TITORSE-704356 format. One line per 8 residues: number of its first residue (from 0); their letters; for each residue x, y, z negated of N, C-alpha, C. Coordinates in pm, 1 decimal. Example, Ala and Ser with C-alpha at 12.3 -4.5 7.8 and 13.67 -1.06 7.14 Angstrom:
0 = AS = 1319.0:-569.0:-780.0:1230.0:-450.0:-780.0:1320.0:-330.0:-780.0 ~ 1285.0:-225.0:-708.0:1367.0:-106.0:-714.0:1290.0:3.0:-787.0
This chain:
0 = XXXXXXXX = 1522.1:-2287.4:538.1:1395.4:-2268.9:472.2:1324.8:-2403.7:465.2 ~ 1272.1:-2435.3:349.3:1213.0:-2567.0:331.4:1063.7:-2571.1:359.5 ~ 996.0:-2456.8:349.7:853.1:-2459.3:377.5:822.2:-2376.5:500.2 ~ 711.6:-2406.4:564.1:672.4:-2341.0:687.5:576.4:-2227.3:656.0 ~ 614.8:-2103.4:690.0:531.4:-1986.7:660.8:394.5:-1997.7:726.3 ~ 386.2:-2065.9:838.6:258.3:-2078.7:908.5:157.7:-2163.0:830.8 ~ 201.9:-2239.2:731.3:112.1:-2325.1:654.4:65.4:-2263.0:523.9 ~ 98.1:-2136.4:499.8:56.3:-2072.8:375.3:-92.0:-2040.1:374.2
8 = XXXXXXXX = -153.3:-2029.1:488.7:-295.5:-2004.2:495.7:-331.7:-1857.5:482.6 ~ -458.6:-1831.1:492.5:-508.5:-1694.9:486.3:-486.1:-1638.1:346.9 ~ -429.3:-1516.6:337.6:-393.1:-1462.6:206.6:-510.1:-1418.0:120.3 ~ -627.5:-1399.7:176.8:-743.5:-1355.9:99.2:-859.8:-1451.7:123.6 ~ -865.7:-1558.9:49.5:-968.8:-1660.4:77.9:-1111.4:-1607.4:67.6 ~ -1135.4:-1502.7:-11.6:-1271.0:-1447.7:-22.6:-1315.7:-1377.5:105.4 ~ -1221.7:-1349.9:196.6:-1254.4:-1283.9:322.6:-1240.7:-1378.4:441.0 ~ -1254.6:-1505.5:422.3:-1238.8:-1601.0:532.5:-1339.6:-1575.1:643.8
16 = XXXXXXXX = -1291.8:-1598.0:764.8:-1375.6:-1583.6:883.1:-1366.1:-1712.8:963.8 ~ -1475.9:-1752.1:1022.1:-1477.9:-1876.6:1099.7:-1381.1:-1872.2:1217.7 ~ -1366.8:-1758.0:1283.3:-1285.6:-1749.1:1404.5:-1146.1:-1693.0:1378.5 ~ -1100.8:-1691.7:1255.4:-970.8:-1635.4:1221.2:-859.9:-1737.1:1245.5 ~ -749.7:-1692.5:1306.8:-634.9:-1778.8:1331.2:-508.5:-1706.0:1286.5 ~ -425.2:-1773.8:1212.8:-301.2:-1714.1:1164.6:-199.4:-1700.0:1277.4 ~ -128.8:-1587.9:1279.0:-18.9:-1567.2:1372.8:114.8:-1577.0:1301.1 ~ 113.1:-1625.2:1177.8:237.5:-1647.4:1103.3:319.0:-1755.8:1170.9
24 = XXXXXXXX = 449.6:-1749.0:1153.4:537.2:-1850.0:1210.0:650.7:-1785.2:1287.0 ~ 706.5:-1857.3:1381.0:823.0:-1811.3:1457.4:782.3:-1716.9:1570.3 ~ 851.1:-1602.7:1576.6:832.9:-1503.2:1682.0:969.4:-1470.4:1740.8 ~ 974.5:-1436.5:1869.2:1096.3:-1380.3:1927.1:1115.9:-1242.7:1863.6 ~ 1242.6:-1204.5:1844.2:1268.9:-1080.7:1771.0:1393.2:-1012.3:1825.4 ~ 1394.2:-879.5:1819.6:1511.8:-800.7:1858.0:1516.9:-673.0:1775.8 ~ 1634.9:-639.0:1728.7:1657.1:-509.9:1664.0:1693.5:-408.9:1771.2 ~ 1638.4:-290.9:1758.8:1665.4:-181.0:1851.9:1712.0:-64.2:1764.9
32 = XXXXXXXX = 1837.3:-70.7:1722.4:1890.1:20.9:1620.3:1870.6:168.0:1652.8 ~ 1877.4:206.0:1779.5:1865.3:345.8:1818.3:1735.3:376.0:1892.8 ~ 1641.9:282.9:1893.3:1513.5:297.3:1965.0:1536.3:337.5:2111.1 ~ 1625.7:264.3:2177.0:1656.7:292.2:2317.7:1550.3:240.7:2412.7 ~ 1477.8:138.5:2374.0:1382.1:73.8:2464.3:1241.9:130.1:2446.0 ~ 1166.7:134.1:2555.4:1028.4:180.6:2548.7:930.1:77.3:2601.9 ~ 981.6:-35.6:2650.3:895.1:-141.5:2702.9:957.6:-277.1:2673.2 ~ 876.6:-376.4:2642.7:929.2:-508.9:2609.0:1015.4:-572.0:2717.3
40 = XXXXXXXX = 989.7:-541.7:2842.6:1067.0:-601.1:2952.5:1214.8:-563.2:2945.9 ~ 1247.0:-452.8:2881.6:1385.9:-406.3:2872.0:1459.1:-462.8:2750.9 ~ 1388.3:-532.6:2664.9:1444.5:-579.9:2538.5:1506.8:-718.3:2554.4 ~ 1623.9:-737.2:2495.9:1687.5:-869.8:2491.5:1648.1:-934.8:2359.6 ~ 1548.7:-1020.0:2364.7:1503.6:-1089.9:2244.7:1606.2:-1197.9:2214.1 ~ 1692.1:-1171.0:2116.7:1805.0:-1259.1:2091.2:1797.6:-1332.3:1957.5 ~ 1685.8:-1319.9:1888.6:1671.5:-1384.2:1757.8:1529.4:-1436.4:1741.3 ~ 1510.8:-1513.3:1637.2:1378.0:-1559.3:1598.2:1353.7:-1513.4:1456.3
48 = XXXXXXXX = 1234.9:-1459.6:1431.8:1197.2:-1415.8:1298.0:1078.8:-1499.1:1250.8 ~ 1073.0:-1524.3:1122.1:959.0:-1593.2:1063.5:863.0:-1488.6:1008.7 ~ 747.2:-1477.2:1069.3:640.8:-1387.1:1026.6:557.9:-1462.9:923.0 ~ 521.5:-1402.3:811.5:501.2:-1261.1:788.5:614.5:-1188.6:715.7 ~ 731.2:-1242.8:711.0:838.3:-1182.0:632.7:906.2:-1067.8:708.0 ~ 942.1:-962.5:635.4:1009.0:-845.5:692.8:1151.6:-881.4:732.3 ~ 1205.7:-816.0:835.9:1340.9:-849.7:882.2:1449.6:-828.8:776.6 ~ 1422.6:-748.7:676.1:1521.4:-726.2:570.0:1534.0:-844.7:474.9
56 = XXXXXXXX = 1436.8:-931.5:472.4:1433.7:-1039.6:374.5:1499.1:-1167.2:426.6 ~ 1562.4:-1243.1:338.1:1622.3:-1370.8:379.8:1519.9:-1468.7:438.5 ~ 1397.4:-1469.9:387.4:1297.8:-1566.5:435.8:1255.7:-1540.3:579.6 ~ 1282.5:-1420.9:629.6:1250.1:-1390.8:769.8:1343.0:-1462.4:866.0 ~ 1461.3:-1500.6:815.3:1562.7:-1558.8:900.8:1654.1:-1453.9:961.6 ~ 1624.5:-1325.7:939.9:1705.1:-1215.4:992.8:1796.1:-1160.9:883.1 ~ 1739.3:-1121.3:770.9:1812.3:-1070.9:653.5:1907.0:-955.9:688.2 ~ 1857.4:-861.2:768.4:1938.1:-745.3:805.3:1885.4:-625.0:728.4
64 = XXXXXXXX = 1962.4:-575.7:632.3:1919.2:-463.4:549.1:1975.1:-330.5:597.8 ~ 2031.5:-330.0:717.9:2082.7:-205.7:775.2:1969.8:-114.3:820.0 ~ 2008.9:0.0:871.3:1911.1:95.9:922.0:1892.8:76.3:1071.8 ~ 1768.1:76.3:1116.4:1738.6:65.8:1258.0:1609.9:141.0:1285.8 ~ 1604.1:203.3:1401.7:1490.9:288.2:1438.2:1369.5:207.7:1484.3 ~ 1392.7:90.3:1541.4:1281.6:9.9:1592.5:1319.5:-137.7:1592.0 ~ 1217.8:-219.1:1593.8:1238.3:-361.8:1614.5:1121.9:-412.2:1699.3 ~ 1146.6:-521.7:1769.9:1050.3:-576.5:1864.6:1016.0:-720.2:1827.8
72 = XXXXXXXX = 888.9:-751.8:1839.5:838.2:-886.4:1814.9:768.2:-933.8:1941.9 ~ 777.4:-1063.6:1970.3:708.2:-1118.5:2087.5:670.4:-1263.3:2058.9 ~ 548.4:-1296.3:2100.3:501.9:-1434.4:2085.3:388.7:-1458.1:2184.5 ~ 383.3:-1575.2:2238.8:270.5:-1611.7:2325.0:179.2:-1704.2:2247.8 ~ 51.6:-1694.5:2276.2:-46.9:-1780.4:2211.5:-175.6:-1778.1:2293.2 ~ -258.1:-1876.3:2271.0:-389.6:-1880.8:2335.4:-489.4:-1812.6:2242.7 ~ -548.3:-1703.7:2289.0:-646.1:-1630.7:2208.3:-775.0:-1713.4:2198.0 ~ -832.6:-1717.8:2078.4:-959.0:-1790.7:2063.1:-1070.9:-1720.6:2138.7
80 = X = -1165.0:-1798.7:2183.0:-1279.7:-1740.4:2257.3:-1400.7:-1736.7:2168.4
């Protein structure tokens, strides 16, 4: 991918907020095809996904168009005060 999804900016400029921060970008990701897991601690995050793209799309970095019951996302960040 040549451009960074995190640099696309807020999608609705007429609704800008002073304290708004984008969470677009790289997230830890895992497919849970049979929805076996009920808590993040049990999940093996084995991939990275580019948010805001859906896992089915090539731009997400996953490009998995199969059927799955659940998927997991994880990211750490400092929440604004």
